[in-house]
N, C-alpha and C positions, 0 to 999 in steps of 0.2 A: 624093228620095223619103222618106228617113228623117228628115231634119231640117228645121226651119224657119229661114229666113234665111241659107241657104248662099250665099256670094258666089263662092268659087273652091275647086277641089279639085285637089290634087296627089297622084299615086300615087308612093310612094317606089320607086325602081328601083335595080337592082344595077350599072348601068353605071359608077357612081361609083368602083368599085374600081380599074379601069384608069386612069380619069381622075385619081384621087387619086395613083396612082403617078407618072404623068407630071407632074402639078403639083409633086409632091415633088422629082422629078428636076430640073425647071426651077428650083425654088427653090435646090437645091444648086448648080446651075451658075451662077445669079445670084450666090450668095455667093462661089463660086470666082472669078468674074470680078471682083467688087468687091475681094476680097482680093488677087488677082494685080495688078490695076490700081493699087491703092494701094501695094503693095510695089514695083512698077515705078517709080512716081512718087517714092517715098521714096528709092530707090537713086539716081535721077537728082538729087534735091535734095541728097543727101549728097555726090555727086560735085561738084556746083556749089559747095557750101560749101568743099570741099577746094581747089578752084581759086581761090576768092576769098581764102582764107587765103594762098595763094601770091602772088596778084596781084589787088588790089582793082579794078584797071582792066580786068579781063578782060571781053570781050563775051559775054553769055549768049544762046545760041540757043534758039529754041522747038522745035527738033528734038531729041527725047529720045534718039534713037539715037546722038547724038554723045557722050552721057555714060554710056550703058549699052550694052555690047556685046550683039550678038544672042544669043550663047551664054549670057548671064546673064539673059535674060528668064525669067519664071516658067514652070515646066513641071510636069507631073504625069503619073502613070500611071493607066490605067483600073483596073488591078488592083494591089494592094499588091506592091511589090518587083519582080514579074515584068512582062514586056511592054515595048513601046516607050514612049518619052517623047513627050508632046504639049505643044505650046506652049499654055499654059492660056488666054491671052487670045484667040488665034485660034480655038481649039477651042470655047470658050464662045460666041463671037460667031457661029460657024457653026451650033452646035447649038440655041441658044435660039430662033431663028426657026422651025426645023423643029419643035421641041416646041410652039411657039405655034400652029402650023397644026394639029398633031395634037390638041391640047387643044380648039381651036375646033371641029374636026370631031366629036370625041366629045361636046362640049356640045350641038352642033346635032342629033346623032343620039340624044340621051338618051331620046327618046320610044319608041325601039325596043328599049331595054335591058330585060332581064328584070325584071318587077315584084317588089318585096318584099311582105311580108305586113303592110304599114302604109300609112296614108293620112293626109295633112295636109288639114285642112278650115279654110278661112277663113270667118268669119261676118260678117254685117253689123253685129252689135253684140256686146259682151261678155256681155250677158244671154243671148242665144241660144246662145252658146258654152257658158256655164255650164249651161244647161238640157240641151243635147245631151250634155254629159259626165256628167250625173247620172241621166239616165233610162235604163231598160233598152231599148236600141235594137234588139235583135233577139232572136227567140225561141230561137235555138240557143245552148246554154250555151257560154260562153267566146268567143263571136263578137263582134267589134268591142270587145273588152276586152283590156287596160286602156286607158282614155282619159285624156289629160292636156291641160291648158289652159295657154296662155301660156308656151310654150317657145321660146326663140330658137334659130335654126339653129346658132349656135356652141356651144350647150349640149347638142345632140343627140348621143347615142352611136350613130353611124350603123350600125355593125355589128349592133347589137341590133334594128334595124328589120326584119330579114328573118326573125325567128324565127316558127316555127309555135306554135300554142297548146300542143301536147303537149311541144314542146321547151322552152318556158318553164317548164312544170311540172317536167320532169326537171331542168333547170338549177337551179331554185329548191331542190329537194330536195338536189341535189348540193352547192349552195353552203352550205346549212344543215349538211350532213354535214361539209364541210370546216372550217367555223367550229368545230363541236363537237370534231372531231378535233384541231384546232389548240389549242383550249382545254385538252384533256387533255394534249397534248404539252408545252404551255407551262408546265404545273404543275411539271415537273421542275426547270428552272433557277430558277423563282420560289421553289420550296420550299427550294432550296439557299441562296438569298439570305436567306430568312426564318430559316434556321438560323444564318447568320453573325451576325444581329442578337442572338443569344443565345449568343455564343461563350464567355462566362464559364461557363455551365453545361456546355457541351461539353467544356471543358478539364478540368473536374472528373471527368467520366466517361470521357473519351478521353485517356489519358496521352500519346499521341504528338503531341497538340496543345500540350503543355506549353511548347514552344519559343516560343509566342506571349507567354508571361509575361515573356520577356527583352526584348521590344520596348520602346522608349522609351514613357513614359506617354502623351505627346501622340499618338504614332503609333498606339498601341493604342486610344486614345479615338476617333481618326478611323476606325480599322478597324471598331469595334463600333457606331459611330453613323452617320457620314456615308457610309462606303464602301458599306454595303448599300443605302442610299437612292439614291445616285448610280448604283449598278449596276442597280437596279430601273428607274430612269428611263431609263437607256441601253438596257436590254433592251426596254422597251416602245416605244422610238422606232422599232423596225423594223416594228411591226405595221401602222401606218396605210397604208403603200404596199401591203402584201399584201392588207389588207382591201378597199381600193378595187379591186384587181384581181379579187377574189372578187365584189364588187358588180357589176362589168361582166360577169363571167361569168354571174352570176345573171340578167342580162337587163335591168338598169336602163336605161331609155330616155333619161335625161338626166343631166347632171352633178349636178343638184339631188337626183335620186333616188339617185345614187351616194353623196352625202354623207349622205342620210337613212338609207340602209342601213348606212353606216359608223358613224353615231352609235349605232344600236342594238347592232351587233356589238361595237364598241369599248367601249361601256359595260359589256357583259357581261364582256369581258376585264378591265376596270378593277376591277369589283366582285369577280369570282371570283379573279383572279390577284393583283392588287395588295392587295386587302383580305382576302378570306376565306382564300385559300391561305397568304398571309404570316402572318395571325393564327394560324391553326391550326398551321402549321409552327413558328412562334415559340413558341407555348404548349406544343406537343407536345415540342419540343426540350428545354425546361427540365424536363419531367416524364417523359421517356421511361424513364429508369432506374427511377423509382418505379412507373410503370405496369407495367413488366415484372415487378417484384417483387410488386406487388399489383394485378392487372388489374381487380378489382372497384371500385377507387377511381379509375378513369380519369376519369369525369365530374366528380367532386369536385376532382381534381387539376387538370384542364384549366380548370375554372371559377375556381379560386383563383389560377391562374397567368395567366389571360387578361389581367388588368390590366397585366402586365409588357410586353405587346405595345404598350401605349399609348405608351410612350417612342419606339418606332420610328415610329409614325404622327405623333407630335408633330414629330419630325425631318423626316418626309416633308412635313408641312404647312409647316414653316419653309422647307424647300428650295423648294417650289412657290411659296409666298407671297412670300418675300423674294428668293430667287435669280432665279426666273423673271421676277418683276416688274422687278427692277433690270436684268436682262439685256435685257428687252424695251425698257426705256427707253434703255439704253445703245446698243442696236443694233450690237454689236461685230462680228458676222459680216457684216451688210450693209456696215458701214464698211470692213471688210477687203476684201470683194469689190469695193467701189466704187473704193478708192484703190490697192490692190495688184493685184488681178486686172484691173481696168480699165486700169491703166497698162501692164501686161505684155501683155495679149491683145487689147484693143480698138484695132485699128489702122485701122478704117474708120469713116466718119461714121455709118453705120447702127448699128454696134455701140456707138459712143459715145452716140448718141441713145437707143438702147434701154436702155443702162445708166443713163442719167441720168433717163429719164422713166418706165421700167417700175417699178411698185410691186408688192410682194408681196401675195398674196391669202390671207386666212385660210381654212383648211380646217375649216369648222365641224363636220363630221362626226367629227373627231378632236380638236377643241379642247373642245367642250362636255363630252364624257364625262370628261375629266381633272378638270375642276372640279366636275362633278356628283358624281363619286366622292369628291372631297374633302368635299363636303357630306354624303355618305352616311357617310363615316368619322367626321365630327364628330358627326352625330346618333347613330350607334351607340355611340361611345365616351364620349359626354357623360354617360351614366349610370354609367360605370365610373371615368372620370378627368375630372371636370368642368373641369379647367384647360385641356383641349383646346379648349373654347369660346373662351377668351381668345386662344390662338394662331390659331384659325380666324378669329376676327373681325379680327385684325390682318392675317393673310394675305390674306383676301378684300378688305379695304380697299386694301391695296397693289396687288393684282391689278386692282381697279376703277380705280385711278388710272392704272396702266400701260396698260390696254386702252382707257381713255377717250382717252389721248394717241395710241396707235398706230392706233386705228381712225379717228381724226380726221385725223392728219397723215402716217401712215406706210404704211398698207395700203389696198388698194382692195377693193371688194366684188365678187367674181366667183368662181363664179356666185352670183346673188342667190337665196337660199333663202326670201326673203319671211317670215323669222321662224319658219319651220316647226320649227326645232330647239329653240326656247325653250320652248314648252309641253310638248314631250316631255321636256325636261330637268327641268322642274318636277315632272312625274309621276314621273320616275326618282328624284328625291331622296326620295320616300316609301319607297324601298327601305331607306334609312337608318333610318327610323322602325321599319319591320318588323324589321330586324336588331337594333336596340336593344331592342325588346320581346322578341324571341326570346332575346337574351342575358340579359335580366332574368329571363325565365322559367326559363332554365337555372340561373341563380344561386339563384333561389328553390327550384327542384327539388332542388338540392344541399343546401340548408338544411332541406328537408322542411317548410317552413312552408306548410300547406295554404291558409290564408287568402290570403296574397299570391299563391299559385299560381293560385287560382280567379279572383281579381281581375285578374291579369295576362292570363289566358286571355280573360276578358271584354273587357279593354282591347284585346287583339289583334284579336278579332272585330269590335269596334266600329271600329277603325282600318281594317280591310279593307272593311267596309261603307261 
């Protein structure tokens, strides 16, 4: 009644939860059966090898029980440590058919399961689907919204199919509050890292740090240049997983929307924590004592010391451009997992096949913001320390070469975001222009040159427009 060209309609239902549990349990049992069977066969093969070493003429029987005693068959307990032992092979062969029957019954009875607050509609053409997703379909606010087109079943976040409209609003507000709170909390360790980058100034004002002067020159150089950079990159590596959890809590209906939410949130973290907090902490550290002595000179002192932070960000760009690009080409971690972990833990044909054929997938929601923030840093600092443009150009060229290779030969695209992250990243780079102009405005304000101040304000307004 509401749409033209509807071919089929499916109402999302809640019976899948029990079904999902049983399918998961069946998968676990199948894996246990495969592992146990392969272990049993390997024990028998090893026993045969020992017999052949003793006597090459020995007759080999097809009866495996002749080589592996019954008490040495693979066993397991239903609960860790406690409870009786079960023969894994016999138990799995007995339980899998039972689970198969229960799963088939649940699938057949899915029509009677409680309905979710979502519906899937198949149209006769893509055009009709696009029209249906873009028109106001119902007069009641927030009814039949939001609507999405072209989502594969494997990309659906099924738990979010059941939400009420009011629950979606509450979760959205809660997710925003969580991200803001995390932003504020994350400032503490990031500020500390920014202070380390100016440890020379800290040593002058804090005598108890004088022991650092006795460190070898090379070690001290690493401490003040690369250590803060590596620490910041390591600290930021924990955020993507948590942000994706918040995205699912927010009510994102698909993996594509999870990545889209993550891109916006993670970019905020990158700009505020990696750039702004580090910049301000680094500049404030070198001027803290002077500001305490003469508070009215705070603006002038911060503006004059801001260029000193550019050294930190040049190191940061070198780390990302050179180290990450070379690491992506070398693929050290996949190499380690393939040859070491694969040799030690892949004992079944299924595991070996998965290890050999499964490719890593890029998480665009947290990859784009890292390099968008690099562009923001380069734009903002190009007016203070123009040499950053050179390092940025080299860094981005190396990243281009690395990603051209790994996206062609190493990684797969899953889920497919259809290029949605790219235009957003382009718009986000304008933040660097804003920050560069605001920084210039601050420097002009300190110098009290009213002509440049007025021109810069006009320039900033034009950029916004």
